[in-house]
PyMOL Python script that loads the backbone (N, CA, C, O; Angstrom):
from pymol import cmd

cmd.read_pdbstr("""\
ATOM      1  N   UNK A   1      21.415  -5.082  26.407  1.00  0.00           N
ATOM      2  CA  UNK A   1      20.188  -4.096  26.665  1.00  0.00           C
ATOM      3  C   UNK A   1      20.025  -3.403  24.994  1.00  0.00           C
ATOM      4  O   UNK A   1      21.108  -2.949  24.623  1.00  0.00           O
ATOM      5  N   UNK A   2      19.051  -3.264  24.089  1.00  0.00           N
ATOM      6  CA  UNK A   2      19.049  -2.611  22.900  1.00  0.00           C
ATOM      7  C   UNK A   2      18.889  -1.297  23.089  1.00  0.00           C
ATOM      8  O   UNK A   2      18.053  -0.881  23.891  1.00  0.00           O
ATOM      9  N   UNK A   3      19.638  -0.517  22.403  1.00  0.00           N
ATOM     10  CA  UNK A   3      19.437   1.070  22.569  1.00  0.00           C
ATOM     11  C   UNK A   3      18.673   1.583  21.419  1.00  0.00           C
ATOM     12  O   UNK A   3      18.781   1.117  20.284  1.00  0.00           O
ATOM     13  N   UNK A   4      17.757   2.736  21.805  1.00  0.00           N
ATOM     14  CA  UNK A   4      17.335   3.495  20.395  1.00  0.00           C
ATOM     15  C   UNK A   4      18.189   4.220  19.911  1.00  0.00           C
ATOM     16  O   UNK A   4      18.723   5.038  20.661  1.00  0.00           O
ATOM     17  N   UNK A   5      18.550   4.157  18.641  1.00  0.00           N
ATOM     18  CA  UNK A   5      19.303   4.685  17.906  1.00  0.00           C
ATOM     19  C   UNK A   5      18.871   6.559  17.873  1.00  0.00           C
ATOM     20  O   UNK A   5      19.754   7.400  17.706  1.00  0.00           O
ATOM     21  N   UNK A   6      17.732   6.846  18.020  1.00  0.00           N
ATOM     22  CA  UNK A   6      17.493   8.303  17.674  1.00  0.00           C
ATOM     23  C   UNK A   6      17.567   9.130  19.143  1.00  0.00           C
ATOM     24  O   UNK A   6      17.843  10.329  19.113  1.00  0.00           O
ATOM     25  N   UNK A   7      17.372   8.612  20.130  1.00  0.00           N
ATOM     26  CA  UNK A   7      17.690   8.977  21.445  1.00  0.00           C
ATOM     27  C   UNK A   7      19.011   8.594  22.104  1.00  0.00           C
ATOM     28  O   UNK A   7      19.653   9.370  22.811  1.00  0.00           O
ATOM     29  N   UNK A   8      19.401   7.237  21.801  1.00  0.00           N
ATOM     30  CA  UNK A   8      20.416   6.701  22.745  1.00  0.00           C
ATOM     31  C   UNK A   8      20.184   6.342  23.886  1.00  0.00           C
ATOM     32  O   UNK A   8      21.155   5.995  24.560  1.00  0.00           O
ATOM     33  N   UNK A   9      18.793   6.301  24.510  1.00  0.00           N
ATOM     34  CA  UNK A   9      17.994   5.470  25.530  1.00  0.00           C
ATOM     35  C   UNK A   9      18.264   3.968  25.348  1.00  0.00           C
ATOM     36  O   UNK A   9      18.855   3.478  24.386  1.00  0.00           O
ATOM     37  N   UNK A  10      17.749   3.297  26.407  1.00  0.00           N
ATOM     38  CA  UNK A  10      17.802   2.077  26.767  1.00  0.00           C
ATOM     39  C   UNK A  10      16.003   1.774  26.291  1.00  0.00           C
ATOM     40  O   UNK A  10      15.116   2.623  26.204  1.00  0.00           O
ATOM     41  N   UNK A  11      15.920   0.511  26.083  1.00  0.00           N
ATOM     42  CA  UNK A  11      14.570   0.040  25.814  1.00  0.00           C
ATOM     43  C   UNK A  11      13.725   0.177  27.305  1.00  0.00           C
ATOM     44  O   UNK A  11      12.522  -0.082  27.273  1.00  0.00           O
ATOM     45  N   UNK A  12      14.339   0.575  28.593  1.00  0.00           N
ATOM     46  CA  UNK A  12      13.987   0.861  29.700  1.00  0.00           C
ATOM     47  C   UNK A  12      12.833   1.727  29.692  1.00  0.00           C
ATOM     48  O   UNK A  12      11.835   1.600  30.401  1.00  0.00           O
ATOM     49  N   UNK A  13      13.111   2.834  28.619  1.00  0.00           N
ATOM     50  CA  UNK A  13      12.404   4.021  28.454  1.00  0.00           C
ATOM     51  C   UNK A  13      11.090   3.711  27.993  1.00  0.00           C
ATOM     52  O   UNK A  13      10.294   4.632  27.806  1.00  0.00           O
ATOM     53  N   UNK A  14      10.724   2.367  27.761  1.00  0.00           N
ATOM     54  CA  UNK A  14       9.430   1.922  26.891  1.00  0.00           C
ATOM     55  C   UNK A  14       8.604   1.977  28.398  1.00  0.00           C
ATOM     56  O   UNK A  14       7.441   1.594  28.277  1.00  0.00           O
ATOM     57  N   UNK A  15       8.937   2.333  29.628  1.00  0.00           N
ATOM     58  CA  UNK A  15       8.027   2.827  30.471  1.00  0.00           C
ATOM     59  C   UNK A  15       7.372   4.157  30.459  1.00  0.00           C
ATOM     60  O   UNK A  15       6.381   4.379  31.155  1.00  0.00           O
ATOM     61  N   UNK A  16       7.862   4.973  29.747  1.00  0.00           N
ATOM     62  CA  UNK A  16       7.909   6.230  29.818  1.00  0.00           C
ATOM     63  C   UNK A  16       6.796   6.327  28.288  1.00  0.00           C
ATOM     64  O   UNK A  16       6.002   7.261  28.175  1.00  0.00           O
ATOM     65  N   UNK A  17       6.905   5.305  27.295  1.00  0.00           N
ATOM     66  CA  UNK A  17       6.270   5.610  26.186  1.00  0.00           C
ATOM     67  C   UNK A  17       4.912   4.544  26.065  1.00  0.00           C
ATOM     68  O   UNK A  17       4.768   3.406  26.511  1.00  0.00           O
ATOM     69  N   UNK A  18       3.856   5.540  25.153  1.00  0.00           N
ATOM     70  CA  UNK A  18       2.763   4.687  24.848  1.00  0.00           C
ATOM     71  C   UNK A  18       2.059   5.439  23.614  1.00  0.00           C
ATOM     72  O   UNK A  18       1.809   6.632  23.439  1.00  0.00           O
ATOM     73  N   UNK A  19       1.788   4.081  22.670  1.00  0.00           N
ATOM     74  CA  UNK A  19       1.044   4.650  21.617  1.00  0.00           C
ATOM     75  C   UNK A  19       0.336   5.795  21.380  1.00  0.00           C
ATOM     76  O   UNK A  19      -0.696   6.019  22.013  1.00  0.00           O
ATOM     77  N   UNK A  20       0.638   6.340  20.782  1.00  0.00           N
ATOM     78  CA  UNK A  20      -0.189   7.824  20.418  1.00  0.00           C
ATOM     79  C   UNK A  20      -1.852   8.013  20.489  1.00  0.00           C
ATOM     80  O   UNK A  20      -2.523   9.003  20.781  1.00  0.00           O
ATOM     81  N   UNK A  21      -2.217   6.733  20.125  1.00  0.00           N
ATOM     82  CA  UNK A  21      -3.719   6.741  20.009  1.00  0.00           C
ATOM     83  C   UNK A  21      -4.078   6.355  21.060  1.00  0.00           C
ATOM     84  O   UNK A  21      -3.846   5.146  21.056  1.00  0.00           O
ATOM     85  N   UNK A  22      -4.817   6.831  22.638  1.00  0.00           N
ATOM     86  CA  UNK A  22      -5.251   6.413  23.853  1.00  0.00           C
ATOM     87  C   UNK A  22      -5.944   4.940  23.578  1.00  0.00           C
ATOM     88  O   UNK A  22      -5.579   3.880  24.086  1.00  0.00           O
ATOM     89  N   UNK A  23      -6.930   5.113  22.737  1.00  0.00           N
ATOM     90  CA  UNK A  23      -7.617   3.654  22.766  1.00  0.00           C
ATOM     91  C   UNK A  23      -7.093   2.562  22.462  1.00  0.00           C
ATOM     92  O   UNK A  23      -7.823   1.572  22.518  1.00  0.00           O
ATOM     93  N   UNK A  24      -5.682   2.394  22.047  1.00  0.00           N
ATOM     94  CA  UNK A  24      -4.992   1.632  22.289  1.00  0.00           C
ATOM     95  C   UNK A  24      -3.769   1.102  23.542  1.00  0.00           C
ATOM     96  O   UNK A  24      -3.017   0.133  23.647  1.00  0.00           O
ATOM     97  N   UNK A  25      -3.980   1.966  24.127  1.00  0.00           N
ATOM     98  CA  UNK A  25      -3.057   1.789  25.605  1.00  0.00           C
ATOM     99  C   UNK A  25      -3.257   0.610  26.233  1.00  0.00           C
ATOM    100  O   UNK A  25      -2.327  -0.036  26.716  1.00  0.00           O
ATOM    101  N   UNK A  26      -4.435   0.259  26.270  1.00  0.00           N
ATOM    102  CA  UNK A  26      -4.970  -0.937  27.201  1.00  0.00           C
ATOM    103  C   UNK A  26      -4.205  -2.385  26.464  1.00  0.00           C
ATOM    104  O   UNK A  26      -3.604  -3.263  27.084  1.00  0.00           O
ATOM    105  N   UNK A  27      -4.410  -2.325  25.152  1.00  0.00           N
ATOM    106  CA  UNK A  27      -4.049  -3.772  24.299  1.00  0.00           C
ATOM    107  C   UNK A  27      -2.621  -3.618  24.633  1.00  0.00           C
ATOM    108  O   UNK A  27      -1.919  -4.546  25.034  1.00  0.00           O
ATOM    109  N   UNK A  28      -2.170  -2.247  24.427  1.00  0.00           N
ATOM    110  CA  UNK A  28      -0.554  -2.210  24.479  1.00  0.00           C
ATOM    111  C   UNK A  28       0.046  -2.612  25.775  1.00  0.00           C
ATOM    112  O   UNK A  28       1.154  -3.148  25.770  1.00  0.00           O
ATOM    113  N   UNK A  29      -0.586  -2.400  26.873  1.00  0.00           N
ATOM    114  CA  UNK A  29       0.107  -2.830  27.901  1.00  0.00           C
ATOM    115  C   UNK A  29      -0.443  -4.149  28.372  1.00  0.00           C
ATOM    116  O   UNK A  29       0.300  -4.709  29.178  1.00  0.00           O
ATOM    117  N   UNK A  30      -1.402  -4.702  28.118  1.00  0.00           N
ATOM    118  CA  UNK A  30      -1.985  -6.135  27.702  1.00  0.00           C
ATOM    119  C   UNK A  30      -0.735  -7.071  27.474  1.00  0.00           C
ATOM    120  O   UNK A  30      -0.282  -7.894  28.270  1.00  0.00           O
ATOM    121  N   UNK A  31      -0.304  -6.779  26.281  1.00  0.00           N
ATOM    122  CA  UNK A  31       0.601  -7.444  24.958  1.00  0.00           C
ATOM    123  C   UNK A  31       2.122  -7.331  26.244  1.00  0.00           C
ATOM    124  O   UNK A  31       2.722  -8.304  26.701  1.00  0.00           O
ATOM    125  N   UNK A  32       2.390  -5.930  26.541  1.00  0.00           N
ATOM    126  CA  UNK A  32       3.345  -5.494  27.222  1.00  0.00           C
ATOM    127  C   UNK A  32       3.456  -6.767  28.391  1.00  0.00           C
ATOM    128  O   UNK A  32       4.587  -7.140  28.703  1.00  0.00           O
ATOM    129  N   UNK A  33       2.598  -7.233  28.845  1.00  0.00           N
ATOM    130  CA  UNK A  33       2.545  -7.942  30.280  1.00  0.00           C
ATOM    131  C   UNK A  33       2.636  -9.201  29.761  1.00  0.00           C
ATOM    132  O   UNK A  33       3.517  -9.944  30.194  1.00  0.00           O
ATOM    133  N   UNK A  34       1.783  -9.627  28.795  1.00  0.00           N
ATOM    134  CA  UNK A  34       1.882 -11.074  28.175  1.00  0.00           C
ATOM    135  C   UNK A  34       3.464 -11.496  27.690  1.00  0.00           C
ATOM    136  O   UNK A  34       4.076 -12.530  27.956  1.00  0.00           O
ATOM    137  N   UNK A  35       3.778 -10.653  27.112  1.00  0.00           N
ATOM    138  CA  UNK A  35       5.283 -10.932  27.009  1.00  0.00           C
ATOM    139  C   UNK A  35       6.175 -11.242  27.865  1.00  0.00           C
ATOM    140  O   UNK A  35       6.978 -12.172  27.788  1.00  0.00           O
ATOM    141  N   UNK A  36       6.027 -10.281  28.901  1.00  0.00           N
ATOM    142  CA  UNK A  36       7.137 -10.268  30.089  1.00  0.00           C
ATOM    143  C   UNK A  36       6.710 -11.799  30.897  1.00  0.00           C
ATOM    144  O   UNK A  36       7.637 -12.552  31.193  1.00  0.00           O
ATOM    145  N   UNK A  37       5.504 -12.135  31.173  1.00  0.00           N
ATOM    146  CA  UNK A  37       5.105 -13.456  31.742  1.00  0.00           C
ATOM    147  C   UNK A  37       5.733 -14.635  30.673  1.00  0.00           C
ATOM    148  O   UNK A  37       6.550 -15.460  31.083  1.00  0.00           O
ATOM    149  N   UNK A  38       5.345 -14.623  29.517  1.00  0.00           N
ATOM    150  CA  UNK A  38       5.433 -15.718  28.682  1.00  0.00           C
ATOM    151  C   UNK A  38       6.859 -15.923  28.657  1.00  0.00           C
ATOM    152  O   UNK A  38       7.286 -17.075  28.739  1.00  0.00           O
ATOM    153  N   UNK A  39       7.578 -15.034  28.563  1.00  0.00           N
ATOM    154  CA  UNK A  39       9.252 -15.144  28.650  1.00  0.00           C
ATOM    155  C   UNK A  39       9.709 -14.918  29.894  1.00  0.00           C
ATOM    156  O   UNK A  39      10.849 -14.502  30.102  1.00  0.00           O
ATOM    157  N   UNK A  40       8.897 -15.163  30.776  1.00  0.00           N
ATOM    158  CA  UNK A  40       9.699 -14.960  32.174  1.00  0.00           C
ATOM    159  C   UNK A  40      10.816 -13.797  32.496  1.00  0.00           C
ATOM    160  O   UNK A  40      11.837 -13.967  33.162  1.00  0.00           O
ATOM    161  N   UNK A  41      10.422 -12.671  31.918  1.00  0.00           N
ATOM    162  CA  UNK A  41      11.288 -11.358  31.895  1.00  0.00           C
ATOM    163  C   UNK A  41      11.179 -10.789  33.210  1.00  0.00           C
ATOM    164  O   UNK A  41      10.055 -10.958  33.681  1.00  0.00           O
ATOM    165  N   UNK A  42      11.937 -10.201  33.920  1.00  0.00           N
ATOM    166  CA  UNK A  42      11.956  -9.353  34.941  1.00  0.00           C
ATOM    167  C   UNK A  42      11.335  -7.987  34.452  1.00  0.00           C
ATOM    168  O   UNK A  42      11.314  -7.633  33.273  1.00  0.00           O
ATOM    169  N   UNK A  43      10.839  -7.280  35.498  1.00  0.00           N
ATOM    170  CA  UNK A  43      10.634  -5.598  35.526  1.00  0.00           C
ATOM    171  C   UNK A  43      11.289  -5.220  36.446  1.00  0.00           C
ATOM    172  O   UNK A  43      11.346  -5.856  37.499  1.00  0.00           O
ATOM    173  N   UNK A  44      11.921  -4.105  36.241  1.00  0.00           N
ATOM    174  CA  UNK A  44      12.470  -3.255  37.251  1.00  0.00           C
ATOM    175  C   UNK A  44      11.467  -2.595  37.888  1.00  0.00           C
ATOM    176  O   UNK A  44      10.321  -2.714  37.454  1.00  0.00           O
ATOM    177  N   UNK A  45      11.757  -1.727  39.116  1.00  0.00           N
ATOM    178  CA  UNK A  45      10.976  -1.171  39.598  1.00  0.00           C
ATOM    179  C   UNK A  45       9.912   0.131  39.000  1.00  0.00           C
ATOM    180  O   UNK A  45       8.686   0.242  38.997  1.00  0.00           O
ATOM    181  N   UNK A  46      10.816   0.856  38.604  1.00  0.00           N
ATOM    182  CA  UNK A  46      10.308   1.779  37.255  1.00  0.00           C
ATOM    183  C   UNK A  46       9.292   1.292  36.105  1.00  0.00           C
ATOM    184  O   UNK A  46       8.255   1.852  35.747  1.00  0.00           O
ATOM    185  N   UNK A  47       9.914  -0.002  35.579  1.00  0.00           N
ATOM    186  CA  UNK A  47       8.635  -0.532  34.827  1.00  0.00           C
ATOM    187  C   UNK A  47       7.180  -0.912  35.339  1.00  0.00           C
ATOM    188  O   UNK A  47       6.086  -0.558  34.900  1.00  0.00           O
ATOM    189  N   UNK A  48       7.532  -1.809  36.490  1.00  0.00           N
ATOM    190  CA  UNK A  48       6.622  -2.252  37.201  1.00  0.00           C
ATOM    191  C   UNK A  48       5.252  -1.020  37.744  1.00  0.00           C
ATOM    192  O   UNK A  48       4.033  -1.189  37.764  1.00  0.00           O
ATOM    193  N   UNK A  49       6.164   0.308  38.169  1.00  0.00           N
ATOM    194  CA  UNK A  49       5.397   0.940  38.745  1.00  0.00           C
ATOM    195  C   UNK A  49       4.400   1.759  37.498  1.00  0.00           C
ATOM    196  O   UNK A  49       3.197   1.945  37.676  1.00  0.00           O
ATOM    197  N   UNK A  50       5.012   2.125  36.443  1.00  0.00           N
ATOM    198  CA  UNK A  50       4.387   2.557  34.923  1.00  0.00           C
ATOM    199  C   UNK A  50       3.066   1.332  34.380  1.00  0.00           C
ATOM    200  O   UNK A  50       2.007   1.663  33.847  1.00  0.00           O
ATOM    201  N   UNK A  51       3.446   0.072  34.655  1.00  0.00           N
ATOM    202  CA  UNK A  51       2.618  -0.983  34.452  1.00  0.00           C
ATOM    203  C   UNK A  51       1.348  -0.719  35.283  1.00  0.00           C
ATOM    204  O   UNK A  51       0.214  -0.524  34.844  1.00  0.00           O
ATOM    205  N   UNK A  52       1.814  -0.756  36.763  1.00  0.00           N
ATOM    206  CA  UNK A  52       0.498  -0.768  37.541  1.00  0.00           C
ATOM    207  C   UNK A  52      -0.299   0.434  37.139  1.00  0.00           C
ATOM    208  O   UNK A  52      -1.459   0.266  36.764  1.00  0.00           O
ATOM    209  N   UNK A  53       0.226   1.640  37.186  1.00  0.00           N
ATOM    210  CA  UNK A  53      -0.406   3.010  36.800  1.00  0.00           C
ATOM    211  C   UNK A  53      -1.024   2.606  35.465  1.00  0.00           C
ATOM    212  O   UNK A  53      -2.202   2.899  35.262  1.00  0.00           O
ATOM    213  N   UNK A  54      -0.518   2.140  34.800  1.00  0.00           N
ATOM    214  CA  UNK A  54      -1.253   1.858  33.208  1.00  0.00           C
ATOM    215  C   UNK A  54      -2.629   1.173  33.437  1.00  0.00           C
ATOM    216  O   UNK A  54      -3.710   1.601  33.035  1.00  0.00           O
ATOM    217  N   UNK A  55      -2.381  -0.106  34.242  1.00  0.00           N
ATOM    218  CA  UNK A  55      -3.585  -0.949  34.396  1.00  0.00           C
ATOM    219  C   UNK A  55      -4.641  -0.269  35.174  1.00  0.00           C
ATOM    220  O   UNK A  55      -5.815  -0.526  34.906  1.00  0.00           O
ATOM    221  N   UNK A  56      -4.387   0.464  35.989  1.00  0.00           N
ATOM    222  CA  UNK A  56      -5.296   1.236  36.401  1.00  0.00           C
ATOM    223  C   UNK A  56      -6.493   1.723  35.509  1.00  0.00           C
ATOM    224  O   UNK A  56      -7.655   1.813  35.906  1.00  0.00           O
ATOM    225  N   UNK A  57      -6.147   1.955  34.538  1.00  0.00           N
ATOM    226  CA  UNK A  57      -7.242   2.386  33.485  1.00  0.00           C
ATOM    227  C   UNK A  57      -7.710   1.278  32.506  1.00  0.00           C
ATOM    228  O   UNK A  57      -8.222   1.627  31.442  1.00  0.00           O
ATOM    229  N   UNK A  58      -7.592   0.192  32.749  1.00  0.00           N
ATOM    230  CA  UNK A  58      -8.035  -0.934  32.116  1.00  0.00           C
ATOM    231  C   UNK A  58      -8.726  -2.127  33.020  1.00  0.00           C
ATOM    232  O   UNK A  58      -8.433  -3.323  33.006  1.00  0.00           O
ATOM    233  N   UNK A  59      -9.676  -1.493  33.768  1.00  0.00           N
ATOM    234  CA  UNK A  59     -10.267  -2.263  35.103  1.00  0.00           C
ATOM    235  C   UNK A  59     -10.739  -4.182  34.235  1.00  0.00           C
ATOM    236  O   UNK A  59     -10.851  -5.295  34.748  1.00  0.00           O
ATOM    237  N   UNK A  60     -10.857  -3.769  33.037  1.00  0.00           N
ATOM    238  CA  UNK A  60     -11.618  -5.108  32.635  1.00  0.00           C
ATOM    239  C   UNK A  60     -10.734  -6.018  31.954  1.00  0.00           C
ATOM    240  O   UNK A  60     -11.071  -7.144  31.587  1.00  0.00           O
ATOM    241  N   UNK A  61      -9.440  -5.437  31.770  1.00  0.00           N
ATOM    242  CA  UNK A  61      -8.392  -5.939  30.928  1.00  0.00           C
ATOM    243  C   UNK A  61      -8.272  -7.652  31.597  1.00  0.00           C
ATOM    244  O   UNK A  61      -8.607  -7.874  32.760  1.00  0.00           O
ATOM    245  N   UNK A  62      -7.845  -8.571  30.836  1.00  0.00           N
ATOM    246  CA  UNK A  62      -7.521  -9.750  30.933  1.00  0.00           C
ATOM    247  C   UNK A  62      -5.884 -10.240  30.350  1.00  0.00           C
ATOM    248  O   UNK A  62      -5.354 -10.271  29.239  1.00  0.00           O
ATOM    249  N   UNK A  63      -5.552 -10.504  31.411  1.00  0.00           N
ATOM    250  CA  UNK A  63      -3.904 -11.112  30.305  1.00  0.00           C
ATOM    251  C   UNK A  63      -4.109 -12.515  30.416  1.00  0.00           C
ATOM    252  O   UNK A  63      -4.538 -13.041  31.444  1.00  0.00           O
ATOM    253  N   UNK A  64      -3.716 -13.328  29.049  1.00  0.00           N
ATOM    254  CA  UNK A  64      -3.430 -14.590  29.050  1.00  0.00           C
ATOM    255  C   UNK A  64      -2.136 -14.745  28.425  1.00  0.00           C
ATOM    256  O   UNK A  64      -1.610 -13.767  27.894  1.00  0.00           O
ATOM    257  N   UNK A  65      -1.594 -15.829  28.435  1.00  0.00           N
ATOM    258  CA  UNK A  65      -0.268 -15.919  28.246  1.00  0.00           C
ATOM    259  C   UNK A  65      -0.190 -17.830  28.577  1.00  0.00           C
ATOM    260  O   UNK A  65      -0.817 -18.486  29.408  1.00  0.00           O
ATOM    261  N   UNK A  66       0.815 -18.270  27.569  1.00  0.00           N
ATOM    262  CA  UNK A  66       1.534 -19.731  27.684  1.00  0.00           C
ATOM    263  C   UNK A  66       2.920 -19.126  28.048  1.00  0.00           C
ATOM    264  O   UNK A  66       3.450 -18.162  27.495  1.00  0.00           O
ATOM    265  N   UNK A  67       3.443 -19.912  29.144  1.00  0.00           N
ATOM    266  CA  UNK A  67       4.803 -20.022  29.028  1.00  0.00           C
ATOM    267  C   UNK A  67       5.606 -20.837  27.825  1.00  0.00           C
ATOM    268  O   UNK A  67       5.259 -21.899  27.309  1.00  0.00           O
ATOM    269  N   UNK A  68       6.809 -20.015  27.517  1.00  0.00           N
ATOM    270  CA  UNK A  68       7.375 -20.870  26.444  1.00  0.00           C
ATOM    271  C   UNK A  68       8.483 -21.658  27.332  1.00  0.00           C
ATOM    272  O   UNK A  68       9.176 -21.215  28.247  1.00  0.00           O
ATOM    273  N   UNK A  69       8.441 -22.753  26.869  1.00  0.00           N
ATOM    274  CA  UNK A  69       9.163 -23.797  27.258  1.00  0.00           C
ATOM    275  C   UNK A  69      10.974 -23.483  27.626  1.00  0.00           C
ATOM    276  O   UNK A  69      11.657 -22.838  26.831  1.00  0.00           O
ATOM    277  N   UNK A  70      11.407 -23.908  28.603  1.00  0.00           N
ATOM    278  CA  UNK A  70      12.623 -23.610  29.038  1.00  0.00           C
ATOM    279  C   UNK A  70      13.663 -24.019  27.802  1.00  0.00           C
ATOM    280  O   UNK A  70      14.635 -23.313  27.531  1.00  0.00           O
ATOM    281  N   UNK A  71      13.439 -24.872  27.303  1.00  0.00           N
ATOM    282  CA  UNK A  71      14.609 -25.348  26.364  1.00  0.00           C
ATOM    283  C   UNK A  71      14.464 -24.461  24.957  1.00  0.00           C
ATOM    284  O   UNK A  71      15.337 -24.500  24.090  1.00  0.00           O
ATOM    285  N   UNK A  72      13.292 -23.684  24.842  1.00  0.00           N
ATOM    286  CA  UNK A  72      13.000 -22.603  23.772  1.00  0.00           C
ATOM    287  C   UNK A  72      13.781 -21.360  24.024  1.00  0.00           C
ATOM    288  O   UNK A  72      13.915 -20.750  22.963  1.00  0.00           O
ATOM    289  N   UNK A  73      14.328 -20.775  24.995  1.00  0.00           N
ATOM    290  CA  UNK A  73      14.688 -19.609  25.712  1.00  0.00           C
ATOM    291  C   UNK A  73      16.068 -19.565  25.339  1.00  0.00           C
ATOM    292  O   UNK A  73      16.793 -18.664  25.762  1.00  0.00           O
TER     293      UNK A  73
END
""", "prot")
cmd.dss("prot")
cmd.show_as("cartoon", "prot")
cmd.util.cbc("prot")
cmd.orient("prot")
């Protein structure tokens, strides 16, 4: 797991961070979910709850993705 050099925290802290511009929050969450789905990445309970909470503010959002072939992972 990648560590943030400045804080020493893991990438899991992404569940607590959002871009400073609120108008970009939905696009950020969509990209986050698309990446998880594309690469078949797991989300722990904390991350899942964060995503679900953020998604509530994006009722018109649509997530589209293509799965990465298994031999490309």
